[in-house]
C-alpha positions in Angstrom: 79.0 72.7 94.7 82.6 71.3 96.4 85.7 73.2 95.5 87.5 71.5 92.8 83.9 72.5 91.0 84.3 75.3 91.9 87.5 76.6 90.5 86.4 74.6 87.6 83.8 77.3 87.0 85.8 80.7 88.6 89.2 78.9 86.5 86.4 78.3 82.8 85.5 81.9 83.3 88.7 83.8 83.8 90.0 81.7 80.9 87.7 83.4 79.0 87.0 86.9 80.4 91.1 87.0 79.2 90.0 85.2 75.5 92.6 82.0 76.3 92.3 79.4 75.2 93.6 75.9 76.9 96.3 75.4 74.6 97.2 78.8 75.4 96.5 78.2 79.5 98.4 75.2 78.4 101.5 76.2 77.4 101.9 79.4 80.0 101.3 76.8 82.7 103.5 74.2 81.3 101.0 71.3 82.0 99.1 69.5 79.6 96.2 70.6 77.2 93.9 67.6 77.8 94.8 68.5 82.2 93.8 71.5 81.3 91.0 70.1 80.4 90.2 67.9 82.7 90.4 70.5 85.3 88.3 73.0 83.8 85.2 70.2 83.7 86.3 69.5 86.8 87.0 66.3 86.5 90.2 66.5 88.7 91.2 66.3 92.1 94.4 68.8 91.2 96.6 69.2 94.0 98.1 73.0 95.7 100.9 73.5 93.7 98.9 73.1 90.0 96.0 74.9 91.0 98.9 77.4 92.3 100.6 77.0 88.4 97.5 77.7 86.9 96.1 80.7 88.4 99.8 82.5 87.5 99.0 81.6 84.5 95.8 82.9 84.0 96.7 86.2 86.2 94.5 85.7 88.8 95.6 84.1 92.7 94.5 80.9 93.8 92.1 83.1 96.4 89.4 84.5 93.8 89.8 81.0 91.7 88.6 79.1 94.9 85.9 81.8 95.2 82.7 81.8 95.7 82.1 85.7 93.8 
């Protein structure tokens, strides 16, 4: 599994654990809803800046979203 797929999987898992919709995550992060969906499906090669914004919106760390755990 590459870093993008790992980020996507961890992002989706964290979002669901926190009971946050993609729409709500988009609102919290200031990113577009379709962008959030494509990142979550592993279709985007997102920037480090956007990865950090998503982590903050999920109340987690960037390290947690790229972790192998």
